[in-house]
Structures are given as structure tokens and as C-alpha cells.
NUVEX-161341 format. One record per residue: residue number from 1; x, y, z of N, C-alpha, C in turn. Coordinates in steps of 0.1 Angstrom, whole numbers. Each point is the difference from the previous one (the first is absolute). Example, Ala and Ser with C-alpha at 12.3 -4.5 7.8 and 13.67 -1.06 7.14 Angstrom:
BEGIN
SITE   k  n.px  n.py  n.pz ca.px ca.py ca.pz  c.px  c.py  c.pz
SITE   1   132   -57    78    -9    12     0     9    12     0
SITE   2    -4    11    -7     9    11     0    -8    11     8
% end
This chain:
BEGIN
SITE   k  n.px  n.py  n.pz ca.px ca.py ca.pz  c.px  c.py  c.pz
SITE   1     8   -12     0    -8    12     0     9    12     0
SITE   2    -3     9   -10     7    13     0    -9    11     4
SITE   3     6    10     6    -8    11     5     9    10     7
SITE   4    -5    10     6     8    10     8    -5     0    14
SITE   5    10     2     9    -3     0    14    -6    13     4
SITE   6    -9    -1    10    -6    12     6     2     0    15
SITE   7     5    11     5     2     2    14    -8    13     3
SITE   8   -13    -1     1    -8    12     2   -12    -3     8
SITE   9    -2     8    11   -11    -2     9   -12     9    -4
SITE  10    -9     2    10   -11     9    -2     4    14     1
SITE  11    -4     9    -9     2    14     1   -13     7     5
SITE  12     0     5    12   -12     6     5    -4    13    -8
SITE  13   -13     2    -1    -5    11    -6    -2    11    10
SITE  14     4    12    -3    -1    11     9   -15     2     4
SITE  15    -3     2    13   -14     1     5    -8    10    -8
SITE  16     6    11    -5    -8    10    -8    -4    -5   -14
SITE  17     7   -10    -4    -2    -5   -14    -8   -13     0
SITE  18    -3    -6    12    -7   -13     0   -13     0    -6
SITE  19    -7    11     0   -13     1    -6     0     0   -15
SITE  20    12     4    -6     1     1   -14     9   -11    -6
SITE  21     9    -6     8    10    -9    -5    -1   -13     8
SITE  22    -5   -11    -6    -1   -12     7    14    -7    -1
SITE  23     4    -7    11    13    -6    -1     0   -12    -9
SITE  24    11    -2    -7     1   -11    -9     6   -12     7
SITE  25    -7   -11     0     4   -12     7     0   -12   -10
SITE  26    12    -4    -4     0   -11   -10    10   -11     4
SITE  27     7     2    11    10   -11     4    -3    -3    14
SITE  28     5   -12     5    -1    -3    14     7    10     9
SITE  29    11     6    -4     7    10     8    -9    12     2
SITE  30    -6     4   -11    -9    12     1   -12    -3     8
SITE  31    -6   -12    -1   -12    -3     8     3     0    15
SITE  32    11    -7     4     4    -1    14     4    13     5
SITE  33     7     8    -8     5    13     4   -12    10     3
SITE  34   -11    -2    -8   -12     9     3    -7    -5    12
SITE  35     1   -12     4    -6    -5    12     8     4    13
SITE  36    13     1    -2     9     4    11     9    11    -4
SITE  37    -6    12    -2     8    12    -4    11     4    10
SITE  38    -2    -4    13    10     4    10    13    -8    -1
SITE  39     0   -10    -9    12    -8    -1     9     4   -12
SITE  40    -2    12    -5     7     5   -12    15     0     3
SITE  41     5     2    12    14     1     3     7   -14    -2
SITE  42    -8   -11     0     6   -13    -1     2    -4   -14
SITE  43    -4     8   -10     2    -3   -14   -12    -8    -5
SITE  44     0    -4   -13   -11    -7    -6    -1   -15     6
SITE  45   -11    -5     1    -2   -14     5     7   -11    -8
SITE  46     0     2   -13     6   -10    -9     9     6   -10
SITE  47    10    -9    -5     6     2   -12    -8    -7   -11
SITE  48    -4     7   -10    -9    -5   -10     6     0   -14
SITE  49    -6    -8    -8     4    -1   -14   -12     3    -9
SITE  50     2     9    -9   -11     3   -10     4    -6   -13
SITE  51    -8    -9    -6     3    -7   -12   -12    -1    -9
SITE  52     2    -4   -12   -11    -1    -9     1   -14    -8
SITE  53   -11    -5    -4     0   -12    -9    -8     3   -12
SITE  54     3    -7   -11    -8     3   -13   -15    -1     2
SITE  55    -6    11    -4   -15     0     0    -6     3    13
SITE  56     8     4    10    -5     3    13     6    13     5
SITE  57    -8     6     9     5    13     6    11    -2    10
SITE  58     7    10     3    11    -1     9    -4    -6    14
SITE  59     8    -9     5    -3    -6    13    11     4    10
SITE  60    -4    -2    13    10     3    11     1   -12     9
SITE  61    12    -4     3     3   -11     9     8     5    12
SITE  62    -4    -2    13     7     3    11    11   -11     3
SITE  63    12     2    -4    10   -10     0     8    -1    13
SITE  64     0    11     8     8    -1    13    -7     9    10
SITE  65    -1    -5    12    -6     7    11     9     9     8
SITE  66    -4    12     4     8     9     9    -4    -4    14
SITE  67     8    -9     6    -4    -6    13    -1    11    11
SITE  68     8    11    -1     0    11    10   -14     6    -1
SITE  69    -5     2   -12   -13     7    -1   -11    -8     7
SITE  70    -1   -13    -3   -10    -8     6     1    -2    15
SITE  71    12     0     5     3    -1    14    -6    13     7
SITE  72     3    11    -6    -5    13     5   -16     0    -1
SITE  73    -5    -6   -10   -15     0    -2    -7    -7    11
SITE  74     7   -10     6    -6    -8    11    -1     9    12
SITE  75     7    11     1    -1     9    11   -13     8     1
SITE  76    -8     0   -11   -13     6     0     1    15    -3
SITE  77   -11     6    -1    -1    14    -4    -2     8    13
SITE  78    11     7     4     0     7    13   -11    11     1
SITE  79    -2     7   -11   -10    11     0   -14    -6     3
SITE  80    -3   -12    -3   -13    -6     3     0    -7    14
SITE  81    11     1     7     1    -6    13     4   -14     0
SITE  82     5    -5   -11     5   -14    -1    15     0     4
SITE  83     4   -10     6    14    -2     4     3   -14     3
SITE  84    11    -5    -6     5   -13     4    15     1     3
SITE  85     5    -5    11    14     1     4     6   -13     3
SITE  86    13    -1     0     7   -12     4     8     3    13
SITE  87    -2    -8    11     7     2    12    11   -11     1
SITE  88    12     4    -2    11    -9    -1     2    -8    13
SITE  89     0     6    12     2    -7    12    -9   -12     2
SITE  90   -12     0    -6    -9   -11     1    -2    -8   -13
SITE  91     7     5   -10    -2    -6   -14   -14    -1    -4
SITE  92    -7    11     2   -15     1    -1    -5    12    -8
SITE  93    -9    -3    -9    -7    11    -7   -12     4     8
SITE  94    -3    13     0   -12     6     7    -8     9   -10
SITE  95   -13     0     1    -8    10    -8    -8     9    10
SITE  96    -3    12    -4    -6     9     8   -16    -1    -1
SITE  97    -7    -3    11   -14    -2    -1    -7    13     2
SITE  98   -14     0    -2    -7    13     1    -1     6    14
SITE  99     5    -8    10     0     6    13    13     7     3
SITE 100    10     0   -10    12     6     2    11    -9     7
SITE 101    -3   -13     0     9    -9     6     6    -9   -11
SITE 102    13    -4     3     7    -9   -10    -3   -15     4
SITE 103    -4    -8   -10    -5   -13     3    10   -10    -8
SITE 104     4   -11     6     9    -9    -8    -7    -6   -12
SITE 105     7    -2   -10    -5    -6   -12    10   -10    -5
SITE 106    -4    -9    -9     9   -10    -5     5     3   -14
SITE 107    11    -7    -3     6     2   -13   -10    -6   -11
SITE 108    -7   -10     4   -10    -6   -10   -11    10    -4
SITE 109    -4     8    10   -10    10    -3     5    10    -9
SITE 110    13     4     2     6    10    -9     2    -5   -14
SITE 111     3   -13    -1     1    -6   -13   -13     0    -8
SITE 112   -11    -2     8   -13     1    -6    -4    14    -5
SITE 113     4    10     8    -3    14    -4     8     2   -13
SITE 114    12    -4    -1     9     3   -11    -6    -8   -13
SITE 115    -3   -12     3    -6    -9   -11   -13     7    -6
SITE 116    -8     5     8   -12     6    -4     2    13    -8
SITE 117    11     7     3     3    12    -8     4    -4   -14
SITE 118     8   -11    -2     4    -5   -13   -13    -4    -8
SITE 119    -9    -7     7   -12    -4    -6    -9    11    -5
SITE 120    -1    11     9    -8    11    -4     6     7   -12
SITE 121    13     1    -1     7     6   -11    -2    -8   -13
SITE 122     1   -13     2    -2    -9   -12   -14     2    -6
SITE 123   -10     1     9   -14     1    -4    -2    14    -7
SITE 124     6    10     5    -2    13    -6     7     2   -14
SITE 125    10    -8    -3     8     3   -12     1   -13    -8
SITE 126   -10    -4    -7     0   -12    -7     1     2   -16
SITE 127    -2    12    -4    -1     3   -14    14    -1    -7
SITE 128    10     8     4    13     0    -7    11    -3    10
SITE 129    -3    -7    10    11    -4    10     0   -15     2
SITE 130    12    -5     1     2   -15     2    -4    -2    15
SITE 131   -13    -1     3    -4     0    14     3   -13     7
SITE 132     3   -11    -8     3   -13     6    13     1     8
SITE 133     8     9    -3    12     2     8    -3     5    14
SITE 134   -10     9     0    -5     5    13    -7   -11     8
SITE 135    -8    -8    -7    -9   -10     7     8   -12     4
SITE 136    10    -3    -8     7   -13     4    14     3     6
SITE 137     9     6    -8    14     2     5     1     7    13
SITE 138    -6    12     1     2     9    11    -8    -4    12
SITE 139   -10    -9    -1    -7    -5    11     5   -14     5
SITE 140    12    -4    -5     6   -12     5     6     3    14
SITE 141     1   -11     7     6     1    14    14     6     0
SITE 142     8    -4   -10    13     5     0     1    16    -2
SITE 143    -9     5    -9     0    14    -2    -6     8    12
SITE 144   -10    -6     6    -7     6    12    10     0    12
SITE 145     7   -11     2     9    -1    11    12    11    -1
SITE 146     4     2   -13    10    10    -2    -4    14     5
SITE 147   -13     3    -3    -5    13     4    -1     1    16
SITE 148    -5   -11     6    -1     0    14    13     2     7
SITE 149    10    -7    -5    14     1     5     5    14    -1
SITE 150    -2     7   -11     4    14    -2    -8     9    10
SITE 151   -12    -3     2    -9     8     8     5     1    15
SITE 152     8   -11     4     5     0    13    10    11     3
SITE 153     7     5   -11     9    11     2    -7    13    -3
SITE 154    -8     1   -11    -6    12    -4   -10     5    11
SITE 155    -8    -9     6   -10     3     9     5    -1    15
SITE 156    13    -2     2     5    -1    13    -1    13     8
SITE 157    -4    -1    13    -1    11     9    11    -1    10
SITE 158     2    11     7    11     0    10    -4    -9    12
SITE 159    10    -4     7    -2   -10    11    -8     5    12
SITE 160    -1    13     1    -8     6    11   -14     4    -5
SITE 161    -5    -5   -11   -12     3    -6   -12    -1     9
SITE 162     0   -11     9   -10    -3     9     3     4    14
SITE 163    10     9     2     5     4    13     0    15     1
SITE 164    -1     5    13     2    14     2   -12     8    -1
SITE 165     1    13     3   -11     9     0    -7     1   -14
SITE 166     8    -1   -10    -5     1   -14    -1   -13    -7
SITE 167     0   -11     8    -1   -13    -5   -14    -3    -5
SITE 168    -2   -10    -9   -13    -4    -5    -6   -11     9
SITE 169   -14     0     0    -7   -10     7    -2   -12    -8
SITE 170    -1   -12     6    -3   -12    -7   -13    -7     5
SITE 171    -5    -8    -9   -12    -8     5     5   -15    -2
SITE 172     2    -7    11     4   -13     0   -11    -9     6
SITE 173    -4   -10    -8   -11    -9     5   -12     7     5
SITE 174    -3    11    -7   -12     8     4     2    10    11
SITE 175    11     0     6     3    10    11    10    10    -5
SITE 176    -3    13     4     8    11    -3    12     0     9
SITE 177    12     1    -6    13     1     8     6    13    -3
SITE 178     0     8    11     5    14    -1    16    -1    -1
SITE 179     6    10    -6    15     0    -2     6     0    14
SITE 180    11    -8     0     8    -1    13     8    13     1
SITE 181     0     6    12     7    12     3    12    -4    10
SITE 182    12     2    -5    12    -3     8     3    11     9
SITE 183     3    -3    13     3    11     9    13     7    -4
SITE 184     1    13     4    13     7    -4    12    -7     6
SITE 185    -1    -6    12    12    -7     6     4   -12    -9
SITE 186   -11    -8    -3     3   -12    -8     6     4   -14
SITE 187    -6    10    -6     5     5   -13    14     4     0
SITE 188     4     7    11    14     5     2     9   -12     1
SITE 189    -4   -10     8     9   -11     2     1    -8   -13
SITE 190   -11    -2    -7     1    -7   -13     9     6   -10
SITE 191     0    14    -1     7     7   -10    14     5     3
SITE 192     2     2    14    13     7     3     9    -8     9
SITE 193    -5    -9     8     8    -8    10     5   -13    -6
SITE 194    13    -1     0     7   -12    -6     7    -8    11
SITE 195    -4   -12     2     6    -8    11    15    -2    -3
SITE 196     8     1    11    14    -2    -1     6    -6    13
SITE 197     8   -10    -2     5    -7    12     8     9     9
SITE 198    -3    -1    13     8     8    10    -3    15    -1
SITE 199   -10     4    -8    -3    14     0   -10     4    11
SITE 200     1    13     4    -9     4    11    -6    13    -4
SITE 201   -13     1     1    -8    12    -4    -7     5    13
SITE 202     5    12     4    -6     6    12   -14     6    -2
SITE 203    -8     0    10   -14     5    -1     0    14    -5
SITE 204     8     9     6     0    14    -5     5     2   -14
SITE 205     9    -8    -5     5     0   -13   -11    -5   -10
SITE 206    -7   -11     4   -11    -5    -8   -11    11    -1
SITE 207    -3     6    11   -11    10    -1     3    12    -8
SITE 208    13     5     1     4    11    -8    -1    -3   -15
SITE 209     5   -11    -4     0    -5   -14   -15    -2    -4
SITE 210    -8    -6     9   -14    -2    -3    -7    13    -3
SITE 211     2    10     8    -7    13    -2     4     6   -14
SITE 212    13    -1    -3     5     5   -13    -7    -8   -11
SITE 213    -1   -13     1    -7    -8   -10   -14     4    -2
SITE 214    -7     2    11   -15     4    -1    -1    13    -6
SITE 215     9    10     3    -1    13    -6     2    -1   -15
SITE 216    10    -8    -4     3    -1   -14   -12    -7    -8
SITE 217    -6   -10     7   -11    -7    -7   -13     7     1
SITE 218    -1    10     9   -12     8     2   -11    -8     7
SITE 219     4    -8    10    -9    -8     8     2     3    15
SITE 220   -11    -2     8     2     3    14     8   -11     7
SITE 221     5     4    12     9   -10     7    -8   -10     8
SITE 222   -13     3     1    -9   -10     7   -12    -4    -8
% end
């Protein structure tokens, strides 16, 4: 098959022109890009090939997936209140429910979400697109697993995501778990005190350094 490669996503229409200029959607990258315009920074979803055969109109085939784009897509649309994160200390994905709490979810559920996106795209573009690539190749376990693995880095949150005054709440087994708040003393010991054989730390020295730490961190001493 001969053709030319296309690396082009969806081009948003300016809000003032939307009434007069309908967006052109002819490729999988354009369709997915219009569904998730906030992912523009991740590039187009696919590397595509545009080719022609005798007696037929030009066709488009999505030949390679932009794994980064699809991993970011699993994070949801933040403007709509959607959010999916990966918490490395627990090796666990969480999604944000309508109560504002993060709830554990499974990799299998995320594979299903991703698989359904490929299916919706295939259904929407059947005329001049080799949609069987979307339906079969990219919905294979191997392809889905590759996206899930990448999502563990792209959607990763900091280790204190569920801790501290600004930490997020969780819902575990139906019960709300508020963020853990570490005391200033424990925080200072965790971050500043290093055990050393035969070393001696006097109380007044500890307190002086502790006060300086709290002032630098902007937290109270009690």
C-alpha cells in the first residue's frame, strides 16, 4: 500500500466562528481530538496514512497509536469534574466520584473505557476510514495494556496526595476516609532528622531547629 503519512489532530474552530464554520472531521485523530480538545498538547492520537485505490475515494488508516495521548485521555476531562489518578505507593488507580472523593478502580475497568472509545470512533468513521484497525487491532489486550502502563506515569500524583491539610478525601468500601494530617513534630522528624550512631540531639537544639523548620514551611509548631 502506497500513501502519505498524516500527523495531524483536530483543529479547534474559534468560538466566534463556530456558527459559520463547522469543524471538518474525516480521520480518527480529528474525531478523537474533537471529543477531547484539552489533550491538544499531547499531539495527535494516531499516525495515519492517507492512500487511494483504483476507482475508490481516498482512505485513511490509523497505523500507529500515540500511547501518551490515550494515557492522558484516561485522566478524564478536568473541566467537567472528571479525574483519574494513579497513586504509586499503593499501585492503585483512583477516580473522582460526584461526592468529591477518590474511589479505587481497577485496570480492567480502564481497559473497558479505552476499548469503548475505540469502538465509538470506529462507529463514527466507517465511510473512508479503515475502521477495522480501530475495532480489532487497538482493542487488543496488548494495545490496551500498553496504554494502562503508560498511564501509571502520566496520571501519577505526588506521594502526599491523600495526606495533609490540602490532601484529597477517599471513599474506601463505602466509607469516606479523610486525608491524614501529619503533626508538625512528626513531619520534622521524617524530613530533617537523620539517625546516626553515637549522635546526641539536645532538646533545646531540637526545638530551635524545629521552630526554624516550621517558620520555613509556614506551619504552626503545635
